[in-house]
SEKOL-917433 format. One record per residue (C-alpha): y, z negated, x negated; residue number from 1. Coordinates in nm, 3 decimals. Layout:
N
+---------+---------+---------+-----+
!      yy !      zz !      xx !   k !
+---------+---------+---------+-----+
!       Y !       Z !       X ! NUM !
...
+---------+---------+---------+-----+
This chain:
179
+---------+---------+---------+-----+
!      yy !      zz !      xx !   k !
+---------+---------+---------+-----+
!  -2.859 !   7.677 !   1.257 !   1 !
!  -2.856 !   7.706 !   0.881 !   2 !
!  -2.556 !   7.770 !   0.660 !   3 !
!  -2.692 !   8.115 !   0.579 !   4 !
!  -2.701 !   8.203 !   0.951 !   5 !
!  -2.349 !   8.070 !   0.987 !   6 !
!  -2.225 !   8.286 !   0.698 !   7 !
!  -2.392 !   8.591 !   0.852 !   8 !
!  -2.208 !   8.532 !   1.179 !   9 !
!  -2.164 !   8.904 !   1.244 !  10 !
!  -2.540 !   8.955 !   1.251 !  11 !
!  -2.588 !   8.693 !   1.525 !  12 !
!  -2.630 !   8.823 !   1.877 !  13 !
!  -2.338 !   8.784 !   2.116 !  14 !
!  -2.517 !   8.518 !   2.322 !  15 !
!  -2.596 !   8.314 !   2.010 !  16 !
!  -2.236 !   8.353 !   1.887 !  17 !
!  -2.115 !   8.182 !   2.201 !  18 !
!  -2.365 !   7.900 !   2.151 !  19 !
!  -2.260 !   7.867 !   1.788 !  20 !
!  -1.891 !   7.850 !   1.880 !  21 !
!  -1.959 !   7.582 !   2.143 !  22 !
!  -2.157 !   7.378 !   1.891 !  23 !
!  -1.883 !   7.413 !   1.629 !  24 !
!  -1.611 !   7.312 !   1.876 !  25 !
!  -1.811 !   7.008 !   1.985 !  26 !
!  -1.879 !   6.911 !   1.625 !  27 !
!  -1.515 !   6.954 !   1.522 !  28 !
!  -1.396 !   6.760 !   1.824 !  29 !
!  -1.628 !   6.468 !   1.746 !  30 !
!  -1.549 !   6.468 !   1.376 !  31 !
!  -1.175 !   6.477 !   1.442 !  32 !
!  -1.204 !   6.188 !   1.685 !  33 !
!  -1.390 !   5.985 !   1.424 !  34 !
!  -1.145 !   6.073 !   1.147 !  35 !
!  -0.837 !   5.975 !   1.346 !  36 !
!  -0.640 !   5.710 !   1.169 !  37 !
!  -0.698 !   5.357 !   1.273 !  38 !
!  -0.429 !   5.170 !   1.464 !  39 !
!  -0.338 !   4.806 !   1.425 !  40 !
!  -0.277 !   4.586 !   1.724 !  41 !
!  -0.089 !   4.258 !   1.683 !  42 !
!  -0.092 !   4.022 !   1.980 !  43 !
!  -0.008 !   3.662 !   2.057 !  44 !
!  -0.153 !   3.643 !   2.408 !  45 !
!  -0.471 !   3.798 !   2.545 !  46 !
!  -0.287 !   3.926 !   2.852 !  47 !
!  -0.366 !   4.233 !   3.066 !  48 !
!  -0.136 !   4.464 !   2.867 !  49 !
!  -0.321 !   4.379 !   2.546 !  50 !
!  -0.661 !   4.431 !   2.708 !  51 !
!  -0.550 !   4.761 !   2.868 !  52 !
!  -0.418 !   4.886 !   2.534 !  53 !
!  -0.745 !   4.807 !   2.356 !  54 !
!  -0.944 !   4.971 !   2.636 !  55 !
!  -0.724 !   5.283 !   2.635 !  56 !
!  -0.744 !   5.323 !   2.257 !  57 !
!  -1.122 !   5.281 !   2.243 !  58 !
!  -1.170 !   5.522 !   2.535 !  59 !
!  -0.979 !   5.781 !   2.334 !  60 !
!  -1.194 !   5.729 !   2.023 !  61 !
!  -0.929 !   5.546 !   1.824 !  62 !
!  -1.041 !   5.260 !   1.603 !  63 !
!  -0.845 !   4.940 !   1.667 !  64 !
!  -0.791 !   4.655 !   1.423 !  65 !
!  -0.679 !   4.350 !   1.622 !  66 !
!  -0.495 !   4.046 !   1.491 !  67 !
!  -0.387 !   3.735 !   1.677 !  68 !
!  -0.049 !   3.653 !   1.523 !  69 !
!  -0.061 !   3.297 !   1.654 !  70 !
!  -0.366 !   3.225 !   1.442 !  71 !
!  -0.264 !   3.456 !   1.157 !  72 !
!   0.118 !   3.462 !   1.151 !  73 !
!   0.309 !   3.765 !   1.029 !  74 !
!   0.461 !   3.756 !   0.684 !  75 !
!   0.818 !   3.860 !   0.611 !  76 !
!   0.709 !   4.192 !   0.452 !  77 !
!   0.499 !   4.271 !   0.761 !  78 !
!   0.794 !   4.197 !   0.989 !  79 !
!   1.013 !   4.424 !   0.777 !  80 !
!   0.749 !   4.698 !   0.800 !  81 !
!   0.748 !   4.668 !   1.180 !  82 !
!   1.127 !   4.689 !   1.187 !  83 !
!   1.109 !   5.001 !   0.971 !  84 !
!   0.871 !   5.163 !   1.223 !  85 !
!   1.085 !   5.076 !   1.524 !  86 !
!   1.323 !   5.333 !   1.666 !  87 !
!   1.553 !   5.081 !   1.831 !  88 !
!   1.538 !   4.804 !   1.572 !  89 !
!   1.498 !   4.454 !   1.710 !  90 !
!   1.511 !   4.578 !   2.071 !  91 !
!   1.164 !   4.729 !   2.021 !  92 !
!   1.018 !   4.404 !   1.891 !  93 !
!   1.192 !   4.110 !   2.057 !  94 !
!   1.100 !   4.013 !   2.411 !  95 !
!   1.417 !   3.919 !   2.593 !  96 !
!   1.224 !   3.762 !   2.883 !  97 !
!   1.016 !   3.534 !   2.661 !  98 !
!   1.057 !   3.161 !   2.720 !  99 !
!   1.066 !   3.110 !   2.343 ! 100 !
!   1.346 !   3.363 !   2.300 ! 101 !
!   1.546 !   3.193 !   2.573 ! 102 !
!   1.469 !   2.845 !   2.436 ! 103 !
!   1.589 !   2.947 !   2.091 ! 104 !
!   1.903 !   3.094 !   2.251 ! 105 !
!   1.845 !   3.378 !   2.013 ! 106 !
!   2.050 !   3.692 !   2.001 ! 107 !
!   1.884 !   3.920 !   1.748 ! 108 !
!   2.209 !   4.110 !   1.696 ! 109 !
!   2.373 !   3.798 !   1.549 ! 110 !
!   2.090 !   3.711 !   1.310 ! 111 !
!   2.031 !   3.828 !   0.958 ! 112 !
!   1.699 !   3.998 !   0.888 ! 113 !
!   1.577 !   3.689 !   0.700 ! 114 !
!   1.673 !   3.459 !   0.990 ! 115 !
!   1.494 !   3.688 !   1.233 ! 116 !
!   1.182 !   3.698 !   1.013 ! 117 !
!   1.180 !   3.318 !   0.991 ! 118 !
!   1.216 !   3.286 !   1.368 ! 119 !
!   0.925 !   3.528 !   1.423 ! 120 !
!   0.707 !   3.344 !   1.171 ! 121 !
!   0.773 !   3.012 !   1.345 ! 122 !
!   0.750 !   3.141 !   1.700 ! 123 !
!   0.552 !   3.466 !   1.741 ! 124 !
!   0.598 !   3.451 !   2.120 ! 125 !
!   0.947 !   3.596 !   2.078 ! 126 !
!   0.777 !   3.928 !   2.002 ! 127 !
!   0.670 !   4.177 !   2.265 ! 128 !
!   0.298 !   4.184 !   2.332 ! 129 !
!   0.105 !   4.378 !   2.208 ! 130 !
!   0.249 !   4.561 !   1.909 ! 131 !
!   0.044 !   4.874 !   1.837 ! 132 !
!   0.112 !   5.077 !   1.524 ! 133 !
!  -0.024 !   5.299 !   1.251 ! 134 !
!   0.138 !   5.422 !   0.932 ! 135 !
!   0.401 !   5.629 !   1.113 ! 136 !
!   0.436 !   5.520 !   1.476 ! 137 !
!   0.475 !   5.202 !   1.676 ! 138 !
!   0.451 !   5.119 !   2.047 ! 139 !
!   0.524 !   4.778 !   2.197 ! 140 !
!   0.368 !   4.672 !   2.523 ! 141 !
!   0.125 !   4.897 !   2.707 ! 142 !
!   0.258 !   5.223 !   2.844 ! 143 !
!   0.005 !   5.505 !   2.887 ! 144 !
!   0.264 !   5.774 !   2.832 ! 145 !
!   0.378 !   5.623 !   2.504 ! 146 !
!   0.022 !   5.559 !   2.385 ! 147 !
!  -0.032 !   5.934 !   2.354 ! 148 !
!   0.151 !   5.929 !   2.020 ! 149 !
!  -0.169 !   5.794 !   1.863 ! 150 !
!  -0.376 !   6.094 !   1.974 ! 151 !
!  -0.387 !   6.382 !   1.730 ! 152 !
!  -0.225 !   6.712 !   1.820 ! 153 !
!  -0.566 !   6.879 !   1.801 ! 154 !
!  -0.719 !   6.637 !   2.052 ! 155 !
!  -0.430 !   6.689 !   2.293 ! 156 !
!  -0.481 !   7.067 !   2.269 ! 157 !
!  -0.854 !   7.031 !   2.336 ! 158 !
!  -0.783 !   6.822 !   2.645 ! 159 !
!  -0.522 !   7.070 !   2.768 ! 160 !
!  -0.764 !   7.360 !   2.717 ! 161 !
!  -1.034 !   7.172 !   2.908 ! 162 !
!  -0.797 !   7.108 !   3.198 ! 163 !
!  -0.680 !   7.471 !   3.202 ! 164 !
!  -1.040 !   7.595 !   3.196 ! 165 !
!  -1.117 !   7.375 !   3.498 ! 166 !
!  -0.815 !   7.517 !   3.681 ! 167 !
!  -0.927 !   7.874 !   3.608 ! 168 !
!  -1.273 !   7.796 !   3.746 ! 169 !
!  -1.109 !   7.690 !   4.071 ! 170 !
!  -1.207 !   7.328 !   4.034 ! 171 !
!  -0.879 !   7.153 !   3.975 ! 172 !
!  -0.916 !   6.798 !   3.860 ! 173 !
!  -0.638 !   6.555 !   3.916 ! 174 !
!  -0.595 !   6.346 !   3.608 ! 175 !
!  -0.392 !   6.033 !   3.654 ! 176 !
!  -0.400 !   5.943 !   3.289 ! 177 !
!  -0.162 !   6.124 !   3.057 ! 178 !
!  -0.256 !   6.184 !   2.700 ! 179 !
+---------+---------+---------+-----+
């Protein structure tokens, strides 16, 4: 359909208007999925939670930039940026069950920020795995419910509308995955 036909929308027959709207919705949906901001994923172990997080993000059309922080350690400014994104400070980042955390007998509440940054640089295993973030949000570990923060509001609405349309048709679909 040409731009001229699109501009003259009122002159299009009702059946073609419906087709046009479906095409526009599909196009907008795909373009919004592609334009979603990329997320970064820092990991120190290729464990199931890291693999599930990558799989979940790619299934939802989100571009993932991965970085192994054992091979490419975090810098102090990067650690400070992660702390700035966290809602619960060091509790979001530090793994209390980690062998390295226990071996260091580390209590993040008693460390200065610089001491904490040095400890993370030397031993990245004290961090939770994986750390997933963008410019505004951060999630540590893999939790499907929390991962939804990386999906745009528009995409969530589209999914909700699709589910509601299926319910109205009388074909309820049970979805185990929350967005």
